[in-house]
C-alpha beads as a LAMMPS data file, in Angstrom:
LAMMPS data file: protein, C-alpha beads

101 atoms
100 bonds

1 atom types
1 bond types

-500.0 500.0 xlo xhi
-500.0 500.0 ylo yhi
-500.0 500.0 zlo zhi

Masses

1 110.0

Atoms # bond

1 1 1 -265.789 -481.097 -452.256
2 1 1 -266.332 -481.087 -456.032
3 1 1 -268.855 -483.733 -457.147
4 1 1 -266.277 -485.575 -459.278
5 1 1 -263.956 -485.899 -456.295
6 1 1 -266.661 -487.239 -453.952
7 1 1 -266.377 -490.703 -455.468
8 1 1 -262.651 -490.913 -454.759
9 1 1 -261.344 -493.239 -452.054
10 1 1 -260.028 -491.378 -448.993
11 1 1 -256.461 -492.401 -449.884
12 1 1 -256.761 -490.570 -453.214
13 1 1 -258.215 -487.471 -451.535
14 1 1 -255.325 -487.507 -449.065
15 1 1 -252.848 -487.812 -451.938
16 1 1 -254.469 -484.843 -453.698
17 1 1 -254.181 -482.755 -450.505
18 1 1 -250.521 -483.681 -450.084
19 1 1 -249.729 -482.945 -453.737
20 1 1 -251.471 -479.582 -453.541
21 1 1 -249.603 -478.447 -450.442
22 1 1 -246.211 -479.836 -451.456
23 1 1 -246.008 -477.319 -454.288
24 1 1 -245.604 -474.514 -451.729
25 1 1 -243.372 -476.460 -449.367
26 1 1 -245.921 -477.872 -446.912
27 1 1 -244.946 -481.214 -445.372
28 1 1 -247.599 -483.718 -444.328
29 1 1 -247.948 -486.442 -441.747
30 1 1 -250.768 -488.983 -441.806
31 1 1 -252.543 -488.780 -438.430
32 1 1 -255.610 -490.953 -438.983
33 1 1 -258.034 -491.878 -441.724
34 1 1 -259.406 -488.571 -442.924
35 1 1 -256.765 -486.461 -441.166
36 1 1 -253.295 -485.202 -442.064
37 1 1 -251.089 -482.716 -440.217
38 1 1 -249.650 -480.017 -442.472
39 1 1 -246.456 -478.213 -441.432
40 1 1 -244.878 -475.208 -443.100
41 1 1 -241.771 -473.468 -441.872
42 1 1 -240.058 -470.290 -442.881
43 1 1 -237.407 -469.557 -440.316
44 1 1 -238.071 -468.689 -437.526
45 1 1 -241.784 -469.397 -437.990
46 1 1 -243.515 -472.795 -438.052
47 1 1 -247.182 -473.189 -438.905
48 1 1 -249.129 -476.383 -438.244
49 1 1 -252.675 -477.190 -439.254
50 1 1 -254.753 -480.340 -439.502
51 1 1 -256.603 -481.048 -442.717
52 1 1 -259.722 -483.073 -441.879
53 1 1 -261.473 -484.601 -444.868
54 1 1 -264.143 -487.007 -446.017
55 1 1 -265.759 -487.739 -449.364
56 1 1 -268.134 -484.821 -448.841
57 1 1 -265.942 -482.049 -447.439
58 1 1 -262.660 -480.948 -445.977
59 1 1 -261.569 -478.263 -443.560
60 1 1 -258.347 -476.865 -442.226
61 1 1 -258.045 -476.559 -438.455
62 1 1 -255.444 -474.537 -436.533
63 1 1 -252.897 -476.549 -434.532
64 1 1 -250.057 -474.153 -433.760
65 1 1 -248.083 -471.147 -434.936
66 1 1 -244.652 -471.381 -433.334
67 1 1 -242.775 -468.097 -433.012
68 1 1 -245.694 -466.357 -434.730
69 1 1 -247.511 -465.020 -431.693
70 1 1 -248.190 -461.291 -431.531
71 1 1 -248.909 -459.494 -428.298
72 1 1 -252.384 -458.090 -428.853
73 1 1 -253.767 -459.486 -432.056
74 1 1 -253.157 -463.224 -432.225
75 1 1 -250.738 -464.766 -434.700
76 1 1 -248.811 -463.189 -437.533
77 1 1 -250.865 -462.486 -440.645
78 1 1 -248.443 -464.780 -442.470
79 1 1 -250.103 -467.813 -440.827
80 1 1 -253.500 -466.901 -442.257
81 1 1 -251.974 -466.162 -445.656
82 1 1 -250.142 -469.503 -445.752
83 1 1 -253.233 -471.459 -444.719
84 1 1 -255.361 -469.497 -447.189
85 1 1 -252.956 -470.432 -449.973
86 1 1 -253.087 -474.067 -448.865
87 1 1 -256.902 -473.940 -448.946
88 1 1 -256.914 -472.544 -452.502
89 1 1 -254.317 -475.070 -453.669
90 1 1 -256.318 -478.001 -452.278
91 1 1 -259.526 -476.714 -453.891
92 1 1 -257.758 -476.277 -457.237
93 1 1 -256.230 -479.777 -457.096
94 1 1 -259.568 -481.399 -456.235
95 1 1 -261.270 -479.428 -459.037
96 1 1 -258.578 -480.660 -461.417
97 1 1 -259.188 -484.282 -460.413
98 1 1 -262.980 -483.839 -460.597
99 1 1 -262.741 -482.403 -464.118
100 1 1 -260.932 -485.539 -465.310
101 1 1 -263.643 -487.871 -464.001

Bonds

1 1 1 2
2 1 2 3
3 1 3 4
4 1 4 5
5 1 5 6
6 1 6 7
7 1 7 8
8 1 8 9
9 1 9 10
10 1 10 11
11 1 11 12
12 1 12 13
13 1 13 14
14 1 14 15
15 1 15 16
16 1 16 17
17 1 17 18
18 1 18 19
19 1 19 20
20 1 20 21
21 1 21 22
22 1 22 23
23 1 23 24
24 1 24 25
25 1 25 26
26 1 26 27
27 1 27 28
28 1 28 29
29 1 29 30
30 1 30 31
31 1 31 32
32 1 32 33
33 1 33 34
34 1 34 35
35 1 35 36
36 1 36 37
37 1 37 38
38 1 38 39
39 1 39 40
40 1 40 41
41 1 41 42
42 1 42 43
43 1 43 44
44 1 44 45
45 1 45 46
46 1 46 47
47 1 47 48
48 1 48 49
49 1 49 50
50 1 50 51
51 1 51 52
52 1 52 53
53 1 53 54
54 1 54 55
55 1 55 56
56 1 56 57
57 1 57 58
58 1 58 59
59 1 59 60
60 1 60 61
61 1 61 62
62 1 62 63
63 1 63 64
64 1 64 65
65 1 65 66
66 1 66 67
67 1 67 68
68 1 68 69
69 1 69 70
70 1 70 71
71 1 71 72
72 1 72 73
73 1 73 74
74 1 74 75
75 1 75 76
76 1 76 77
77 1 77 78
78 1 78 79
79 1 79 80
80 1 80 81
81 1 81 82
82 1 82 83
83 1 83 84
84 1 84 85
85 1 85 86
86 1 86 87
87 1 87 88
88 1 88 89
89 1 89 90
90 1 90 91
91 1 91 92
92 1 92 93
93 1 93 94
94 1 94 95
95 1 95 96
96 1 96 97
97 1 97 98
98 1 98 99
99 1 99 100
100 1 100 101
């Protein structure tokens, strides 16, 4: 978490996460304080991940990859690419907010 973003209330951090992911089509559902469920779908695939966050850090945790299972090597590479893009977008949005503080 960038130092400038550490002073933000959790609601503002959640908003930054949602704004960052929405640009690529992720949809979000508030699960609990410090947790949102991110869903991205590109027919026939649906990726779900939880974004767990506090004032000090955040992490993205696998939930499911519907219709993305491969026989021998886990889920489609697309899942990891989508989540990687989400991670970079969140980091960029938080850096942007931190730079303004």
